[in-house]
Every structure is written in C-alpha cells, then in structure tokens.
N, CA, C and O of each residue as an XYZ file, in Angstrom:
740
protein
N      66.423    -20.704    -29.709
C      67.147    -20.485    -28.393
C      66.434    -19.413    -27.399
O      66.259    -18.322    -27.941
N      66.186    -19.464    -26.648
C      65.220    -19.036    -25.704
C      66.590    -17.494    -24.627
O      67.525    -17.670    -23.846
N      66.097    -16.499    -25.075
C      66.901    -15.162    -24.579
C      66.497    -14.992    -23.244
O      65.284    -14.949    -23.036
N      67.430    -14.867    -22.112
C      66.964    -14.485    -20.382
C      66.218    -13.511    -20.571
O      65.244    -13.615    -19.826
N      66.160    -12.275    -21.421
C      65.414    -10.724    -21.815
C      64.312    -11.191    -22.518
O      63.415    -10.354    -22.417
N      63.986    -12.102    -23.156
C      62.834    -12.476    -23.469
C      62.541    -13.821    -24.003
O      62.877    -14.163    -25.137
N      61.840    -14.661    -23.080
C      61.724    -15.478    -22.923
C      60.585    -16.288    -23.983
O      60.413    -17.506    -23.930
N      59.959    -15.511    -24.802
C      59.058    -16.020    -25.523
C      59.848    -16.017    -27.544
O      59.226    -15.947    -28.604
N      61.557    -16.137    -27.261
C      61.772    -15.950    -28.859
C      61.724    -17.200    -29.733
O      61.915    -17.261    -30.947
N      61.413    -18.249    -28.828
C      61.247    -19.522    -29.364
C      59.804    -20.059    -30.047
O      59.458    -21.012    -30.745
N      59.001    -18.580    -29.271
C      57.179    -18.740    -29.995
C      57.440    -18.204    -31.233
O      58.128    -17.191    -31.361
N      56.970    -18.772    -32.117
C      56.935    -17.794    -33.521
C      55.945    -16.493    -33.326
O      54.990    -16.487    -32.550
N      56.362    -15.327    -34.214
C      56.058    -14.297    -34.177
C      54.474    -13.907    -33.736
O      54.205    -13.077    -32.868
N      53.575    -14.605    -34.440
C      52.281    -14.721    -34.123
C      51.936    -14.638    -32.830
O      51.611    -13.573    -32.306
N      51.994    -16.097    -32.034
C      52.005    -16.239    -31.132
C      52.649    -15.470    -29.975
O      52.187    -15.255    -28.855
N      53.696    -15.144    -30.448
C      54.921    -14.353    -29.626
C      53.671    -12.836    -29.226
O      53.324    -12.502    -28.093
N      53.383    -12.404    -30.096
C      52.735    -11.096    -29.596
C      51.217    -11.292    -28.994
O      50.790    -10.420    -28.237
N      50.659    -12.063    -29.217
C      49.771    -12.894    -28.620
C      49.477    -12.491    -27.210
O      48.655    -11.866    -26.540
N      51.079    -13.488    -27.073
C      51.164    -14.123    -25.352
C      51.712    -12.672    -24.663
O      51.433    -12.295    -23.525
N      52.427    -12.068    -25.485
C      52.891    -10.511    -24.887
C      51.884     -9.838    -24.420
O      51.805     -9.535    -23.229
N      51.053     -9.545    -25.249
C      49.866     -8.770    -24.955
C      48.762     -9.229    -23.941
O      48.139     -8.366    -23.322
N      48.431    -10.907    -23.702
C      47.747    -11.054    -22.597
C      48.545    -11.326    -21.118
O      48.085    -11.427    -19.981
N      49.682    -11.388    -21.533
C      50.677    -11.604    -20.002
C      51.079    -10.043    -19.740
O      51.825     -9.761    -18.802
N      50.614     -9.159    -20.508
C      50.992     -7.293    -20.373
C      52.326     -6.989    -20.231
O      52.803     -5.996    -19.682
N      53.130     -8.274    -20.972
C      54.614     -7.571    -20.765
C      54.495     -6.535    -22.220
O      55.376     -5.698    -22.415
N      53.326     -6.688    -23.194
C      53.852     -5.705    -24.330
C      52.768     -4.336    -23.897
O      53.047     -3.172    -24.184
N      51.966     -4.600    -23.427
C      51.100     -3.574    -23.677
C      49.654     -4.100    -22.452
O      48.683     -4.845    -22.578
N      50.247     -3.160    -21.205
C      48.898     -3.703    -20.114
C      47.747     -2.737    -20.797
O      46.691     -3.081    -20.267
N      47.543     -1.893    -21.553
C      46.175     -1.448    -21.645
C      45.467     -2.493    -22.482
O      44.486     -2.858    -21.833
N      45.520     -3.014    -23.421
C      44.781     -4.199    -24.102
C      43.924     -5.291    -22.468
O      42.806     -5.806    -22.475
N      44.904     -5.310    -21.357
C      44.078     -6.274    -20.614
C      43.304     -5.363    -19.788
O      42.256     -5.792    -19.304
N      43.626     -4.303    -19.583
C      42.837     -3.353    -18.814
C      41.312     -2.656    -19.364
O      40.405     -2.299    -18.612
N      41.305     -2.573    -20.857
C      40.264     -2.737    -21.444
C      39.376     -4.022    -21.643
O      38.168     -4.189    -21.480
N      40.276     -4.788    -22.009
C      39.404     -6.267    -21.947
C      38.497     -6.475    -20.353
O      37.270     -6.384    -20.302
N      39.297     -6.739    -19.238
C      39.102     -6.815    -17.715
C      37.746     -5.547    -17.748
O      36.677     -5.827    -17.205
N      37.890     -4.569    -18.238
C      36.974     -3.329    -17.885
C      35.377     -3.975    -18.678
O      34.269     -4.037    -18.145
N      35.714     -4.328    -19.883
C      34.677     -4.652    -20.774
C      34.053     -5.773    -19.785
O      32.947     -5.588    -19.279
N      35.005     -7.249    -19.466
C      34.123     -8.348    -18.856
C      33.806     -7.664    -17.449
O      33.268     -8.524    -16.752
N      33.903     -6.669    -16.873
C      33.193     -6.494    -15.847
C      32.036     -5.597    -15.899
O      31.179     -5.679    -15.019
N      31.939     -4.785    -16.809
C      30.710     -4.107    -17.291
C      29.708     -4.968    -17.625
O      28.540     -4.795    -17.277
N      30.164     -6.051    -18.397
C      29.343     -7.299    -19.056
C      28.883     -7.766    -18.009
O      27.660     -7.758    -17.868
N      29.610     -8.229    -17.122
C      29.167     -8.854    -15.518
C      28.091     -8.106    -14.785
O      27.027     -8.669    -14.527
N      28.340     -6.770    -14.413
C      27.353     -6.094    -14.068
C      26.079     -5.809    -14.449
O      25.226     -5.556    -13.599
N      25.768     -5.818    -15.923
C      24.611     -5.446    -16.517
C      24.243     -6.959    -16.381
O      23.135     -7.066    -15.855
N      24.709     -7.946    -16.630
C      24.156     -9.327    -16.719
C      23.197     -9.239    -14.704
O      22.020     -9.273    -14.347
N      24.278     -9.143    -14.097
C      23.771     -9.125    -12.603
C      22.727     -8.018    -12.383
O      21.873     -8.250    -11.527
N      22.689     -7.094    -12.898
C      21.409     -6.231    -13.054
C      20.191     -6.120    -13.311
O      19.225     -5.547    -12.808
N      20.474     -7.035    -14.547
C      19.252     -7.205    -15.269
C      18.426     -8.786    -14.530
O      17.262     -9.175    -14.626
N      19.540     -9.344    -13.862
C      18.816    -10.489    -13.562
C      17.993    -10.287    -11.993
O      17.183    -11.027    -11.434
N      18.509     -9.128    -11.625
C      17.951     -8.542    -10.678
C      16.883     -7.964    -10.682
O      16.298     -7.898     -9.601
N      16.398     -7.488    -11.602
C      15.264     -6.809    -12.407
C      14.014     -7.585    -12.489
O      13.769     -8.468    -13.312
N      13.181     -7.120    -11.458
C      11.958     -8.165    -11.660
C      10.994     -7.779    -12.557
O      10.753     -6.623    -12.906
N      10.064     -9.497    -13.174
C       9.279     -8.843    -14.358
C       8.017     -8.513    -13.809
O       7.526     -8.974    -12.779
N       7.408     -7.464    -14.779
C       6.467     -6.863    -13.726
C       5.141     -8.040    -14.343
O       5.191     -8.200    -15.562
N       4.331     -8.609    -13.813
C       3.345     -9.446    -14.023
C       2.237     -8.837    -13.084
O       2.288     -8.361    -11.950
N       0.972     -9.079    -14.206
C      -0.412     -8.496    -13.559
C      -1.247     -9.563    -13.655
O      -0.947    -10.687    -14.057
N      -2.237     -9.204    -13.298
C      -3.380    -10.589    -13.149
C      -3.719    -11.062    -14.210
O      -3.910    -12.278    -14.208
N      -3.899    -10.403    -15.342
C      -4.344    -11.392    -16.439
C      -3.095    -12.280    -17.000
O      -3.164    -13.323    -17.650
N      -2.081    -11.663    -16.620
C      -0.807    -12.600    -17.035
C      -0.732    -14.099    -16.342
O      -0.157    -15.102    -16.765
N      -1.481    -13.922    -15.171
C      -1.574    -15.219    -14.264
C      -3.264    -16.143    -14.838
O      -4.050    -16.681    -14.059
N      -3.367    -16.094    -15.895
C      -4.468    -16.544    -16.504
C      -4.158    -17.330    -17.701
O      -4.066    -16.564    -18.660
N      -3.901    -18.920    -18.129
C      -3.661    -19.183    -19.129
C      -4.726    -18.689    -20.398
O      -5.905    -18.382    -20.218
N      -4.061    -18.693    -21.632
C      -4.905    -18.503    -22.580
C      -6.099    -19.483    -22.717
O      -5.993    -20.682    -22.459
N      -7.182    -18.922    -23.118
C      -8.336    -19.634    -23.063
C      -9.029    -20.033    -21.991
O     -10.121    -20.585    -22.128
N      -8.484    -19.804    -20.798
C      -9.231    -19.959    -19.634
C     -10.009    -18.802    -19.440
O      -9.373    -17.769    -19.653
N     -11.409    -18.614    -19.041
C     -12.431    -17.689    -18.358
C     -12.550    -17.479    -16.880
O     -13.303    -18.193    -16.219
N     -11.957    -16.689    -16.431
C     -12.303    -16.835    -14.926
C     -13.508    -16.482    -14.415
O     -13.996    -16.773    -13.322
N     -14.030    -15.703    -15.476
C     -15.640    -15.312    -15.153
C     -16.429    -16.223    -15.053
O     -17.429    -15.954    -14.387
N     -16.367    -17.167    -15.446
C     -17.363    -18.199    -15.989
C     -17.276    -19.456    -14.729
O     -16.470    -20.382    -14.823
N     -18.115    -19.331    -13.710
C     -17.945    -20.276    -12.825
C     -18.349    -21.663    -13.239
O     -19.193    -21.889    -14.107
N     -17.650    -22.631    -12.519
C     -18.194    -24.085    -12.799
C     -19.760    -24.064    -11.896
O     -20.184    -23.196    -11.133
N     -20.437    -25.469    -12.353
C     -21.393    -25.580    -11.534
C     -21.573    -25.413    -10.390
O     -20.585    -25.811     -9.772
N     -22.672    -24.850     -9.459
C     -22.414    -25.137     -8.052
C     -23.042    -26.487     -7.455
O     -24.259    -26.672     -7.414
N     -22.114    -27.390     -7.008
C     -22.253    -28.353     -6.220
C     -22.870    -28.377     -4.912
O     -23.412    -29.434     -4.590
N     -22.890    -27.406     -4.095
C     -23.169    -27.453     -2.689
C     -23.325    -25.800     -2.239
O     -22.671    -24.791     -2.502
N     -24.273    -26.015     -1.604
C     -24.924    -24.418     -1.360
C     -24.732    -24.147      0.199
O     -25.557    -23.541      0.883
N     -23.479    -24.700      0.689
C     -23.578    -24.682      2.291
C     -22.823    -23.440      2.579
O     -22.827    -23.016      3.735
N     -22.177    -22.815      1.652
C     -21.109    -21.774      2.081
C     -21.706    -20.498      0.892
O     -21.814    -20.530     -0.334
N     -22.031    -19.353      1.985
C     -22.478    -18.251      0.823
C     -20.908    -17.308      0.523
O     -21.026    -16.178      0.051
N     -19.631    -17.804      0.798
C     -18.284    -17.286      0.851
C     -17.702    -18.643     -0.128
O     -16.473    -18.626     -0.200
N     -18.204    -19.534     -0.711
C     -17.542    -20.483     -1.131
C     -16.520    -20.314     -2.791
O     -17.134    -20.259     -3.857
N     -15.439    -20.272     -2.768
C     -14.618    -20.021     -4.049
C     -15.174    -20.573     -5.321
O     -15.190    -21.786     -5.533
N     -15.607    -19.735     -6.127
C     -16.133    -20.420     -7.307
C     -15.488    -21.321     -8.368
O     -16.055    -22.051     -9.181
N     -14.068    -21.090     -8.166
C     -12.874    -21.814     -9.020
C     -11.670    -22.077     -8.512
O     -10.651    -21.575     -8.987
N     -11.665    -22.957     -7.413
C     -10.872    -23.265     -6.466
C      -9.483    -24.535     -7.026
O      -8.677    -25.194     -6.370
N      -9.724    -24.431     -8.385
C      -8.725    -25.451     -9.113
C      -8.540    -24.592    -10.346
O      -8.316    -25.301    -11.327
N      -8.561    -23.333    -10.610
C      -7.997    -22.549    -11.951
C      -6.834    -23.092    -12.119
O      -6.001    -23.401    -11.268
N      -6.795    -23.237    -13.649
C      -5.295    -23.575    -13.879
C      -4.030    -22.086    -13.857
O      -4.227    -20.871    -13.844
N      -2.799    -22.881    -13.860
C      -2.150    -21.973    -13.652
C      -0.920    -21.699    -14.950
O      -0.690    -22.721    -15.597
N      -0.248    -20.636    -15.316
C       0.781    -20.763    -16.215
C       1.931    -21.239    -15.918
O       2.647    -20.482    -15.263
N       2.347    -22.250    -16.185
C       3.535    -22.907    -15.908
C       4.692    -22.336    -16.152
O       5.689    -22.859    -15.653
N       4.828    -21.238    -16.901
C       5.819    -20.959    -17.705
C       6.235    -19.437    -16.389
O       7.340    -18.905    -16.491
N       5.692    -19.164    -15.791
C       5.942    -18.387    -14.724
C       6.570    -19.033    -13.515
O       7.037    -18.402    -12.567
N       6.537    -20.560    -13.647
C       7.395    -21.057    -12.284
C       8.706    -20.576    -12.500
O       9.376    -20.525    -13.532
N       9.008    -20.152    -11.065
C      10.378    -19.809    -10.534
C      10.884    -18.590    -11.318
O      12.075    -18.288    -11.395
N       9.746    -17.828    -11.968
C      10.046    -16.220    -12.412
C      10.188    -15.472    -11.351
O       9.432    -15.586    -10.387
N      11.327    -14.481    -11.402
C      11.683    -13.287     -9.972
C      10.799    -12.161    -10.795
O      11.087    -11.693    -11.896
N       9.568    -11.825     -9.924
C       8.569    -10.902    -10.659
C       8.440    -10.232     -9.773
O       9.117    -10.431     -8.764
N       7.247     -8.891     -9.861
C       6.717     -8.068     -9.429
C       5.059     -7.840     -9.521
O       4.622     -7.624    -10.652
N       4.081     -7.874     -8.379
C       2.896     -7.864     -8.949
C       2.556     -7.102     -8.005
O       3.054     -6.947     -6.890
N       1.347     -6.448     -8.687
C       0.275     -5.213     -7.888
C      -0.688     -5.926     -7.052
O      -1.051     -7.049     -7.401
N      -1.102     -5.433     -6.069
C      -2.055     -6.181     -5.168
C      -2.531     -5.422     -3.930
O      -2.123     -4.398     -3.381
N      -4.037     -6.692     -3.550
C      -4.161     -6.089     -2.030
C      -3.838     -7.002     -0.986
O      -3.838     -8.192     -1.301
N      -3.541     -6.675      0.280
C      -2.952     -7.889      1.122
C      -4.264     -8.033      2.118
O      -4.872     -7.098      2.638
N      -4.545     -9.451      2.250
C      -5.129    -10.413      3.097
C      -4.367    -10.982      4.010
O      -4.101    -12.141      3.693
N      -3.759    -10.544      5.324
C      -3.186    -11.095      6.226
C      -3.216    -12.384      7.047
O      -4.249    -12.731      7.619
N      -2.171    -13.041      7.101
C      -2.919    -14.330      7.725
C      -1.803    -14.548      8.836
O      -2.244    -15.047      9.871
N      -0.400    -14.260      8.819
C       0.181    -14.700      9.695
C       1.228    -13.422     10.203
O       1.734    -12.701      9.343
N       1.498    -13.213     11.590
C       2.644    -12.235     11.734
C       2.395    -11.366     13.235
O       1.615    -11.688     14.131
N       2.958    -10.630     13.212
C       2.275     -9.564     14.378
C       1.946     -8.431     14.084
O       1.676     -7.990     12.966
N       1.954     -7.847     15.193
C       1.141     -6.491     14.922
C       1.847     -5.572     13.548
O       1.220     -5.017     12.646
N       3.495     -5.638     13.761
C       4.279     -4.658     13.333
C       4.823     -5.546     11.942
O       5.477     -4.888     11.133
N       4.631     -6.713     11.692
C       5.372     -7.469     10.893
C       4.553     -8.641     10.114
O       4.706     -9.737     10.652
N       3.885     -8.645      9.196
C       3.378     -9.913      8.250
C       4.119    -10.533      7.710
O       4.781    -10.137      6.751
N       4.186    -12.023      8.379
C       4.728    -13.081      7.899
C       4.374    -14.075      6.638
O       5.160    -14.754      5.977
N       2.993    -13.954      6.511
C       2.319    -14.761      5.281
C       1.490    -14.114      4.917
O       0.794    -13.892      5.908
N       0.976    -13.508      3.864
C      -0.577    -13.053      3.343
C      -0.627    -13.362      2.093
O       0.341    -13.651      1.390
N      -2.136    -13.298      1.660
C      -2.683    -13.812      0.161
C      -2.367    -12.370     -0.093
O      -2.506    -11.461      0.725
N      -1.866    -12.252     -1.488
C      -2.094    -11.101     -2.181
C      -3.323    -11.417     -3.424
O      -3.308    -12.474     -4.055
N      -4.210    -10.502     -3.624
C      -5.046    -10.228     -4.199
C      -5.518     -9.427     -5.049
O      -5.205     -8.306     -4.648
N      -6.320     -9.310     -6.373
C      -6.478     -8.336     -7.233
C      -7.292     -7.051     -7.055
O      -7.278     -5.992     -7.684
N      -8.200     -7.586     -5.715
C      -8.922     -6.054     -5.503
C      -9.061     -6.132     -4.262
O      -8.616     -7.112     -3.666
N      -9.793     -4.981     -3.515
C      -9.857     -5.028     -1.911
C     -11.054     -5.735     -1.710
O     -11.992     -5.879     -2.494
N     -10.911     -6.166     -0.550
C     -12.258     -7.177      0.323
C     -12.229     -8.721     -0.321
O     -12.952     -9.547      0.236
N     -11.376     -9.179     -1.540
C     -11.636    -10.457     -1.876
C     -10.800    -11.519     -0.690
O      -9.708    -11.389     -0.136
N     -11.489    -12.223     -0.632
C     -11.771    -13.215      0.373
C     -11.802    -12.795      1.968
O     -11.225    -13.453      2.833
N     -12.395    -11.863      2.169
C     -13.036    -10.954      3.229
C     -14.441    -10.390      3.222
O     -15.281    -10.751      4.046
N     -14.632     -9.680      2.469
C     -16.041     -9.101      2.176
C     -16.732     -9.937      0.618
O     -17.925     -9.736      0.390
N     -16.216    -10.514     -0.016
C     -16.677    -11.323     -1.132
C     -15.854    -12.753     -1.485
O     -14.653    -13.017     -1.429
N     -16.931    -13.494     -1.842
C     -15.900    -14.845     -2.075
C     -14.869    -14.350     -2.990
O     -14.798    -13.411     -3.783
N     -13.958    -15.462     -2.548
C     -12.377    -15.695     -3.283
C     -12.424    -15.797     -4.616
O     -13.143    -16.631     -5.167
N     -11.519    -14.802     -5.390
C     -11.408    -14.926     -7.033
C     -11.038    -16.705     -7.290
O     -10.850    -17.598     -6.465
N     -11.039    -16.716     -8.417
C     -10.310    -18.164     -8.997
C      -9.093    -18.391     -8.323
O      -8.815    -17.493     -7.528
N      -8.314    -19.280     -8.394
C      -7.425    -19.578     -7.442
C      -5.985    -19.381     -8.475
O      -4.947    -19.140     -7.858
N      -5.909    -19.456     -9.698
C      -4.672    -18.517    -10.547
C      -5.035    -16.662     -9.947
O      -4.307    -15.801    -10.441
N      -5.810    -16.336     -9.228
C      -5.695    -15.188     -9.149
C      -5.553    -14.710     -7.784
O      -5.964    -13.588     -7.487
N      -5.086    -15.358     -7.058
C      -4.524    -15.350     -5.625
C      -3.020    -15.641     -5.491
O      -2.558    -16.580     -6.139
N      -2.402    -15.069     -4.877
C      -0.879    -15.246     -4.842
C      -0.693    -15.326     -3.251
O      -1.096    -14.383     -2.570
N       0.003    -16.604     -2.561
C       0.005    -16.664     -1.255
C       1.734    -16.413     -1.089
O       2.667    -16.813     -1.785
N       1.701    -15.672      0.002
C       2.993    -14.662     -0.035
C       3.568    -15.317      1.460
O       2.888    -15.785      2.373
N       5.227    -15.164      1.364
C       5.624    -15.242      2.623
C       6.738    -14.752      2.880
O       7.619    -15.004      2.058
N       7.068    -13.985      3.954
C       8.295    -13.302      4.529
C       9.138    -13.883      5.179
O       8.616    -14.095      6.273
N      10.504    -14.416      5.167
C      10.614    -15.051      6.129
C      10.883    -14.302      7.519
O      10.777    -14.859      8.612
N      11.273    -12.863      7.315
C      11.707    -12.166      8.310
C      10.169    -11.492      8.665
O       9.953    -11.334      9.866
N       9.282    -11.158      7.887
C       8.560    -10.444      8.042
C       8.436     -9.130      7.136
O       9.496     -8.833      6.585
N       7.497     -8.396      6.907
C       7.679     -6.965      6.442
C       6.297     -6.400      6.705
O       5.217     -6.978      6.831
N       6.565     -5.331      6.747
C       5.628     -4.131      7.694
C       4.650     -3.854      6.492
O       5.128     -3.576      5.392
N       3.358     -3.921      6.672
C       2.354     -3.410      5.619
C       1.305     -2.519      6.387
O       0.411     -2.850      7.167
N       1.781     -1.019      5.819
C       1.272     -0.058      6.315
C      -0.287      0.113      6.517
O      -0.687      0.440      7.634
N      -1.293     -0.118      5.364
C      -2.171     -0.111      5.247
C      -2.695     -0.976      4.260
O      -2.321     -0.990      3.087
N      -3.734     -1.837      4.849
C      -4.271     -2.631      4.063
C      -5.443     -2.078      3.007
O      -5.867     -2.655      2.006
N      -5.652     -1.379      3.297
C      -6.548     -0.538      2.096
C      -5.910     -0.089      0.948
O      -6.513     -0.007     -0.122
N      -4.752      0.207      1.076
C      -4.062      0.353     -0.040
C      -3.013     -0.632     -0.792
O      -2.201     -1.389     -0.260
N      -3.240     -0.428     -2.105
C      -2.427     -1.322     -3.092
C      -0.883     -1.332     -3.150
O      -0.256     -0.273     -3.178
N      -0.262     -2.568     -3.168
C       1.102     -2.658     -2.964
C       1.877     -3.339     -4.408
O       1.091     -3.788     -5.242
N       3.029     -3.409     -4.656
C       4.069     -3.802     -5.444
C       4.391     -5.168     -4.482
O       4.513     -5.043     -3.264
N       4.491     -6.223     -5.022
C       5.254     -7.429     -4.134
C       6.325     -8.136     -5.130
O       6.070     -8.884     -6.073
N       7.282     -7.804     -4.780
C       8.536     -8.582     -5.193
C       8.979     -9.662     -4.896
O       9.578     -9.717     -3.821
N       8.875    -10.746     -5.603
C       9.666    -12.266     -5.273
C       9.895    -13.262     -6.312
O       9.976    -12.850     -7.469
N      10.015    -14.535     -6.074
C       9.938    -15.602     -6.720
C       8.917    -16.247     -7.128
O       8.708    -17.238     -6.428
N       8.327    -16.133     -7.806
C       6.792    -17.129     -8.071
C       6.906    -18.464     -8.162
O       7.872    -18.922     -8.773
N       6.323    -18.989     -7.805
C       5.589    -20.756     -7.811
C       4.269    -21.025     -8.121
O       3.240    -20.555     -7.634
N       4.454    -21.940     -9.101
C       3.031    -22.534     -9.360
C       2.346    -23.936     -8.407
O       1.336    -24.633     -8.506
N       3.350    -23.878     -7.611
C       2.970    -24.679     -6.242
C       1.665    -23.934     -5.282
O       2.010    -22.983     -4.580
N       0.476    -24.273     -5.255
C      -0.499    -23.929     -4.537
C      -0.157    -23.876     -3.377
O       0.920    -24.148     -2.847
N      -1.555    -23.341     -2.777
C      -1.484    -23.219     -1.271
C      -3.359    -23.492     -0.941
O      -4.305    -22.900     -1.460
N      -3.367    -24.509      0.016
C      -4.736    -24.153      0.475
C      -5.013    -23.926      1.823
O      -4.417    -24.705      2.566
N      -5.800    -23.023      2.430
C      -6.057    -22.562      3.475
C      -7.545    -22.431      3.622
O      -8.452    -22.729      2.845
N      -7.559    -21.802      5.060
C      -9.633    -22.089      5.669
C     -10.059    -21.005      4.340
O     -11.107    -21.369      3.807
N      -9.430    -19.724      3.699
C     -10.247    -18.777      3.270
C     -10.130    -19.077      1.874
O     -10.778    -18.355      1.117
N      -9.370    -20.082      1.329
C      -9.234    -19.885     -0.220
C      -8.270    -21.420     -0.605
O      -7.561    -22.103      0.134
N      -8.594    -21.562     -1.983
C      -7.328    -22.685     -2.409
C      -6.731    -21.452     -3.534
O      -7.407    -20.644     -4.171
N      -5.119    -21.642     -3.523
C      -4.453    -20.822     -4.194
C      -3.642    -21.102     -4.914
O      -2.721    -21.761     -4.430
N      -3.560    -20.710     -6.591
C      -2.733    -21.016     -7.461
C      -1.418    -20.986     -7.396
O      -0.854    -22.032     -7.717
N      -0.837    -20.194     -7.111
C       0.457    -19.471     -6.904
C       1.261    -19.254     -5.634
O       0.456    -19.010     -4.736
N       2.741    -19.237     -5.092
C       2.786    -18.739     -3.970
C       4.272    -18.110     -4.281
O       4.910    -18.217     -5.328
N       4.637    -17.434     -3.092
C       6.000    -16.330     -3.618
C       6.524    -16.281     -2.211
O       6.019    -16.073     -1.108
N       8.076    -16.630     -2.797
C       8.886    -16.130     -1.461
C       9.272    -14.535     -1.583
O      10.187    -14.088     -2.275
N       8.562    -13.937     -0.934
C       8.436    -12.456     -1.218
C      10.120    -11.706     -0.815
O      10.691    -12.269      0.118
N      10.579    -10.981     -1.212
C      11.853    -10.065     -1.023
C      11.482     -9.091     -0.631
O      11.848     -8.801      0.508
N      10.559     -8.092     -1.391
C       9.824     -6.728     -1.301
C       8.779     -6.144     -1.104
O       7.920     -6.562     -1.880
N       8.375     -5.287     -0.368
C       6.784     -4.742     -0.831
C       7.134     -3.078     -0.900
O       8.062     -2.440     -0.403
N       6.044     -2.685     -1.690
C       6.223     -1.051     -2.135
C       4.846     -0.459     -2.405
O       3.976     -1.165     -2.915
N       4.645      0.646     -2.123
C       3.360      1.294     -2.805
C       3.016      1.310     -3.810
O       4.029      1.613     -4.441
N       1.988      1.151     -4.706
C       1.960      0.430     -5.627
C       1.888      2.198     -6.536
O       1.832      2.259     -7.764
C-alpha cells in the first residue's frame, strides 16, 4: 500500500532507490553531477563540430592524379588557357567544414567588401599566369561580403567545402565554398 509520505513504497527496493535518485527525492547531487557531465559533453561536441579541419592544396588532389602533367594541347588560341580544367576532386571533402590557405582573385563585391573570389595556391594564379588545375582552385562566396585587406598576402578561408565546381571567364573550378571567416595566414 502507498504511504502519503512515501509514494514509492509499492515499488520494490531496487527500483525505489533508482526512482528517488532520478527524481531528486533522495539525493540531488547525483542529478546535478549527471546534468553537468551531459552539459560538458555537449559543449565539447559543439566546440569540436565548429573547429574547421585544416586542408592544404595537396589534400584537394586525389591519390594518383598528377596535377603537373598537362593534357595534350588541342588549341593554341589562348596563352592563358587552363591546362587541366576538368581535374578530379576528392569527393570525401564534400560538405566538410574546412580552413584553407591561399591567395585571393576577387570576382564580385565593392571596394570595401568582397562577396565572391577565387582562392588559389599561389600569388598571380589566374591573373599573371595561366590558372592551375581546376582541383587547385576554390570558388568562395560570402553572402554579406568580407574585407580583403591586401591581395598580395596569403589568408586562411574557413567555410563549408563543396565538390560542386564553378565555371567562369577566368577558369574552371573544382571546388566551391560558402565562406564563414577570413584571417591572415
């Protein structure tokens, strides 16, 4: 029979202590410790989920692909022709939150903010020399735009990488990225 002072008297002794612990009737310390542990685990998972994976240019090239070996030339119309406009990408990087170093080739924006640019592995790529292989170029967009202080300096770009390419007047691109941050290299 159930007592008005202890509603758990009908539950066996083993489950009775579990119920009292979980409901806080016996010892609130266990619940506080449990909740603190769960909170700390969630904070750790959230922090690690927001930490970008550092990716370098060699990571964008699939194993066995030689980006230095140009395909046969079929046209001599342009001196700035891209040697490998359809280079393969690393599919495992699709959707990854990454951080990549490189140089900016601005495409769209204002004097203060750049909304679209190409991230390339070396200064002058796509401007002073022919574009590198398409898997060595990332098309980056920032919805609100981002300030690029100096085009001569390398930067880190953080964002979500996609293996969906992009084609523009300057080059064919193997990767695109929705940018979230830019910082000095």
